[in-house]
C-alpha positions in Angstrom: 0.0 0.0 0.0 2.8 2.4 0.9 4.6 1.6 -2.4 1.4 2.3 -4.3 0.9 5.6 -2.4 4.5 6.6 -3.2 4.0 5.7 -6.8 0.9 7.9 -7.1 2.5 10.8 -5.3 5.7 10.7 -7.3 4.1 11.6 -10.7 1.7 14.2 -11.9 -2.0 12.9 -12.2 -1.9 13.6 -15.9 1.2 11.2 -16.2 -0.8 8.5 -14.5 -3.7 9.2 -16.9 -1.4 9.0 -19.9 0.1 5.7 -18.8 -3.3 4.2 -18.1 -4.6 5.6 -21.4 -1.6 4.0 -23.2 -2.7 0.6 -21.9 -6.3 1.2 -23.0 -5.3 2.7 -26.4 -2.8 0.0 -27.3 -5.2 -2.7 -26.1 -7.9 -1.2 -28.3 -5.8 -0.8 -31.4 -4.3 -4.3 -30.9 -7.9 -5.6 -30.6 -8.6 -4.5 -34.1 -5.5 -3.6 -36.3 -4.0 -7.1 -36.3 -7.2 -8.4 -37.8 -7.5 -5.6 -40.4 -6.0 -7.7 -43.2 -8.4 -10.6 -42.5 -11.3 -8.2 -42.1 -10.6 -6.5 -45.5 -10.2 -9.9 -47.2 -13.6 -11.1 -45.9 -15.6 -7.9 -46.2 -14.2 -6.2 -49.4 -13.2 -7.1 -52.9 -9.6 -6.0 -52.5 -6.7 -8.2 -53.7 -4.0 -9.3 -51.2 -1.6 -6.8 -52.9 -4.1 -3.9 -52.5 -4.7 -4.9 -48.9 -0.9 -4.7 -48.3 -0.8 -1.2 -49.8 -3.8 -0.1 -47.7 -2.1 -1.3 -44.5 1.3 0.0 -45.5 0.0 3.5 -46.2 -0.7 3.9 -42.5 2.9 3.3 -41.5 4.1 5.5 -44.3 1.9 8.4 -43.2 3.0 7.9 -39.6 6.7 8.0 -40.4 6.6 11.7 -41.3 3.5 12.7 -39.4 5.3 12.5 -36.1 7.5 15.4 -37.1 4.5 17.5 -38.1 2.5 16.7 -34.9 5.5 17.3 -32.7 6.2 20.7 -34.3 2.6 21.7 -34.1 2.5 20.8 -30.4 5.5 23.1 -29.7 3.6 25.9 -31.5 0.0 25.4 -30.4 0.4 23.3 -27.2 0.3 19.7 -26.2 -3.4 19.7 -25.3 -4.7 20.8 -28.7 -2.7 18.2 -30.7 -3.3 15.3 -28.4 -7.0 15.7 -28.2 -7.3 16.3 -31.9 -5.4 13.0 -32.5 -7.5 11.1 -30.0 -10.9 12.2 -31.3 -9.7 11.8 -34.8 -8.5 8.3 -33.9 -12.0 7.4 -32.5 -13.7 8.4 -35.7 -11.1 6.5 -37.8 -11.9 3.2 -36.1 -15.6 3.8 -36.3 -15.1 4.4 -40.0 -13.2 1.1 -40.4 -16.4 -0.6 -39.1 -18.8 0.9 -41.6 -17.0 1.9 -44.9 -16.8 -0.5 -47.8 -14.8 1.3 -50.6 -11.1 0.5 -50.9 -10.1 4.2 -51.3 -11.9 5.0 -48.1 -10.1 2.2 -46.2 -6.8 3.6 -47.5 -7.7 7.2 -46.5 -8.8 6.0 -43.0 -5.6 4.0 -42.5 -3.5 7.0 -43.5 -5.4 9.1 -40.9 -4.8 6.2 -38.4 -1.1 6.5 -39.0 -1.2 10.3 -38.7 -3.2 10.2 -35.5 -0.8 7.7 -33.9 2.2 9.8 -35.0 0.6 12.9 -33.6 -0.5 11.4 -30.3 2.5 9.3 -29.2 5.4 11.8 -29.6 3.2 14.6 -28.0 2.2 12.4 -25.1 5.9 11.5 -24.5 6.7 15.2 -24.6 3.9 16.0 -22.1 5.1 13.3 -19.8 8.5 14.8 -19.8 7.0 18.3 -19.3 5.3 17.1 -16.1 8.1 14.9 -14.7 11.3 15.8 -12.9 14.3 15.1 -15.1 15.7 12.6 -12.6 12.5 10.5 -12.9 11.9 10.6 -16.7 13.8 7.4 -17.4 11.4 5.5 -15.1 8.4 7.2 -16.7 9.5 6.2 -20.2 10.0 2.6 -18.9 6.5 2.6 -17.4 5.1 3.9 -20.6 6.8 1.1 -22.6 5.5 -1.5 -20.2 2.0 0.0 -20.6 2.3 -0.4 -24.3 3.2 -4.1 -24.0 0.4 -4.8 -21.5 -2.1 -3.4 -24.0 -0.5 -5.3 -26.9 -0.6 -8.6 -24.8 -4.3 -8.2 -24.0 -5.7 -6.6 -27.2 -5.4 -9.5 -29.7 -7.2 -11.9 -27.4 -10.1 -9.5 -26.9 -10.1 -8.9 -30.7 -10.3 -12.6 -31.5 -13.2 -13.0 -29.1 -15.2 -10.0 -30.4 -14.5 -10.8 -34.0 -16.3 -14.2 -33.6 -19.5 -12.2 -32.9 -19.2 -9.6 -35.6 -16.2 -8.7 -37.9 -16.8 -5.0 -37.5 -17.3 -5.1 -33.7 -13.6 -4.8 -32.6 -13.2 -1.6 -34.8 -16.4 -0.1 -33.4 -15.4 -0.8 -29.8 -11.9 0.6 -30.4 -13.4 3.8 -31.8 -15.7 4.1 -28.7 -12.7 3.5 -26.3 -10.7 6.3 -28.0 -13.5 8.7 -27.8 -14.1 8.0 -24.1 -10.3 8.3 -23.4 -10.3 11.7 -25.3 -13.2 13.0 -23.2 -11.6 11.9 -20.0 -8.3 13.4 -20.8 -9.9 16.6 -21.9 -11.7 16.9 -18.5 -8.5 16.2 -16.5 -6.4 18.6 -18.6 -8.8 21.3 -17.8 -9.0 20.3 -14.1 -5.2 20.5 -13.7 -4.7 23.6 -15.8 -2.4 22.0 -18.4 -1.8 25.4 -20.1 -0.2 26.7 -16.9 2.0 23.6 -16.7 3.2 24.2 -20.3 4.2 27.7 -19.3 4.0 31.0 -21.1 3.9 31.2 -24.9 7.3 30.5 -26.2 9.1 31.5 -29.3 7.0 30.6 -32.4 8.2 27.3 -33.9 7.7 27.1 -37.6 8.3 24.0 -39.8 11.2 25.7 -41.5 13.0 26.6 -38.2 12.3 23.1 -36.8 13.8 21.5 -40.0 16.8 23.8 -39.8 17.5 23.0 -36.2 17.3 19.3 -36.8 19.2 19.5 -40.1 22.1 21.2 -38.2 22.0 18.9 -35.2 24.6 16.3 -36.0 24.0 14.5 -32.7 20.3 14.1 -33.4 21.1 12.7 -36.8 23.5 10.2 -35.4 20.8 9.1 -32.9 18.3 8.7 -35.8 20.8 6.5 -37.8 21.3 4.4 -34.7 17.5 4.2 -34.3 17.0 3.2 -37.9 19.5 0.4 -37.6 17.8 -0.8 -34.4 14.4 -0.8 -36.2 15.9 -2.8 -39.1 16.9 -5.4 -36.5 13.7 -5.3 -34.5 11.6 -5.7 -37.6 13.2 -9.1 -38.3 11.6 -10.5 -35.1 8.3 -8.9 -35.8 8.1 -9.8 -39.5 10.8 -12.1 -40.9 11.0 -14.5 -38.0 7.5 -15.7 -38.7 8.5 -16.5 -42.3 11.6 -18.3 -41.2 9.7 -20.4 -38.7 7.0 -21.2 -41.1 9.5 -22.3 -43.8 12.0 -24.2 -41.7 10.0 -25.6 -38.7 7.0 -27.8 -38.3 4.1 -25.9 -36.7 6.1 -22.7 -37.4 3.0 -20.4 -37.1 2.1 -21.8 -33.7 5.7 -21.4 -32.5 5.7 -17.8 -33.6 2.5 -17.1 -31.6 4.2 -18.7 -28.5 7.3 -16.5 -29.0 5.2 -13.3 -29.3 3.4 -14.3 -26.0 6.8 -14.9 -24.4 8.0 -11.5 -25.6 5.0 -9.8 -24.0 5.3 -11.8 -20.7 9.1 -11.0 -20.4 8.4 -7.3 -21.0 5.7 -7.1 -18.4 7.7 -9.1 -15.8 11.1 -7.5 -16.3 10.4 -3.9 -17.3 10.5 -2.5 -13.7 13.6 -4.4 -12.4 15.6 -3.8 -15.6 14.4 -0.2 -15.7 15.7 0.3 -12.1 19.0 -1.2 -13.1 19.2 1.1 -16.2 18.6 4.2 -14.0 21.9 3.6 -12.3 23.8 4.1 -15.5 23.8 6.4 -18.5 21.2 6.0 -21.3 24.1 5.2 -23.6 25.1 2.3 -21.4 21.6 0.9 -21.4 21.5 1.2 -25.2 24.8 -0.6 -25.7 23.8 -3.4 -23.4 20.4 -3.5 -25.0 22.0 -3.8 -28.5 24.2 -6.6 -27.2 21.1 -8.4 -26.0 19.6 -7.9 -29.4 22.7 -9.5 -31.0 22.8 -12.4 -28.6 19.1 -13.1 -29.2 19.6 -13.0 -33.0 22.5 -15.4 -32.6 20.2 -17.6 -30.6 17.6 -17.5 -33.4 20.3 -18.4 -35.9 21.3 -21.6 -34.1 18.1 -22.7 -32.3 16.6 -26.0 -33.5 13.9 -26.4 -30.8 11.1 -24.3 -29.3 12.7 -24.1 -25.9 15.9 -22.5 -27.3 13.8 -20.2 -29.4 12.0 -19.0 -26.3 15.3 -18.5 -24.5 16.6 -16.5 -27.4 13.4 -14.4 -27.5 13.8 -13.7 -23.7 17.3 -12.4 -24.3 16.2 -10.4 -27.3 13.4 -8.9 -25.2 15.9 -7.8 -22.5 17.5 -5.7 -25.2 14.1 -4.3 -26.2 13.3 -3.3 -22.6 16.7 -1.5 -22.2 16.9 0.1 -25.6 13.7 2.0 -26.3 13.3 3.9 -23.0 17.0 4.8 -23.1 16.7 6.1 -26.6 13.8 8.3 -25.5 15.9 9.6 -22.7 18.7 10.6 -25.0 16.3 12.6 -27.1 14.9 14.2 -23.9 18.4 15.3 -22.9 19.2 16.6 -26.3 16.0 18.5 -27.1 15.7 22.2 -26.1 12.8 22.8 -23.8 10.7 24.7 -26.3 11.3 22.1 -29.1 10.8 18.9 -27.2 7.7 18.0 -29.2 9.5 18.6 -32.4 12.4 16.3 -31.5 10.1 13.5 -30.3 8.1 13.9 -33.4 11.2 13.7 -35.7 12.3 10.6 -33.8 9.6 8.8 -35.7 11.9 8.9 -38.7 13.5 5.8 -37.2 10.4 4.0 -38.6 12.3 4.1 -41.9 14.0 1.0 -40.5 10.7 -0.7 -40.2 10.2 -0.2 -44.0 13.7 -1.3 -44.9 13.9 -4.2 -42.4 11.4 -6.6 -44.0 12.9 -6.1 -47.4 16.4 -6.7 -46.2 15.4 -9.7 -44.1 13.3 -11.2 -46.9 16.2 -10.9 -49.3 18.7 -12.5 -46.8 16.2 -15.3 -45.9 15.5 -16.3 -49.5 19.1 -15.9 -50.7 21.2 -17.2 -47.8 18.8 -18.8 -45.2 17.7 -18.0 -41.7 21.0 -18.6 -39.9 22.9 -16.1 -42.1 20.0 -13.6 -41.8 20.1 -13.5 -38.1 23.9 -13.5 -37.9 24.1 -10.5 -40.2 21.4 -8.7 -38.2 23.3 -9.4 -35.0 26.4 -7.7 -36.4 24.2 -4.8 -37.6 22.7 -4.4 -34.1 26.2 -4.0 -32.6 27.1 -1.4 -35.3 24.1 0.6 -34.3 25.7 1.3 -30.9 28.6 3.1 -32.6 26.2 5.8 -33.8 24.7 6.3 -30.4 28.2 6.4 -28.9 29.4 9.0 -31.4 26.3 11.1 -30.9 26.7 11.1 -27.1 30.4 11.9 -27.4 29.7 14.8 -29.7 27.0 16.2 -27.4 29.5 16.2 -24.5 32.0 18.1 -26.7 29.3 20.6 -27.7 28.4 21.2 -24.0 32.0 21.7 -23.0 32.6 24.1 -25.9 29.6 26.1 -24.9 30.8 26.5 -21.3 34.2 27.6 -22.5 32.6 30.2 -24.7 30.6 31.5 -21.8 33.7 32.0 -19.7 
């Protein structure tokens, strides 16, 4: 009870709302989006290729939408952008449940990607706004755990509701987002979020935002490291299933078990590993995380039974737990206060790795086999640490130079 009271008192009520909302939002979207391809195949005349384009357009829109949403949040405030994204999201999912034309599905999924890319960077920036810098690493860890709790629960609920009515998961998801939006709106008013965000800061335009990021070599190094990490992570989310289906009996079932193992390890180990990471720098957490990624990939390359695959997935998941919150922390330390939303939004450029990853993995799998694929990706994961190291080293040099100029 004392620990719970301490937890509640440590963070702003809006931060608690955002973490709880993250669980609800991810559970809701995981309840419907994984079944979108199946739903479109059953309830539309679209070909498999067109379905793939429709789904891919959401990710494409989201890759660049985060930068737009983050910049707008720095200019107009977190509340406006977050609420617009949440209410827009609600109507997008309601639309999925009622429209029939392929072009409308494509437009809705592009809006889905935009809403996600608007909401998530801005919610991260707001969490940072409302949290003491010494506690931000733990907040980012809690947010990441909340994402995985939602992802673990959502598909099970989606499969259950889909047996009743194919459109029901989408309609329920839309309603949940609208309820979340109304609740967050009321709480933001209650706690005076405009006062928390401070006085009106210097106007941030898209040109000035692009110029700052274009000139920020440290940020670009972090983005390259993030893209490399996304290429590696996408192999487990996409290519691993193809590898198991091709080279193992009951490969699809094995992949489902591994995904469950991934979610269980995240939920069980997020807090203890997060506390360990707080004792060290974000760079240390990223380097150790990338090492875990590499060891997990090596395990996938040489595993010939389900038990060893599960162990490899557990090791890989340790890297996931350490890497992503630490990467957010590096961006938090780098971003100027008045451009935090812009930097978090531009961080979505790392999603380029999620586009490149499946293509690279598919080529390696077909041309050289699964073992070579995962060994190459293991090496690539280790290379990603170099860019984070160079970026951190350069940032320290910039800070030292600034202090010298002051004196």
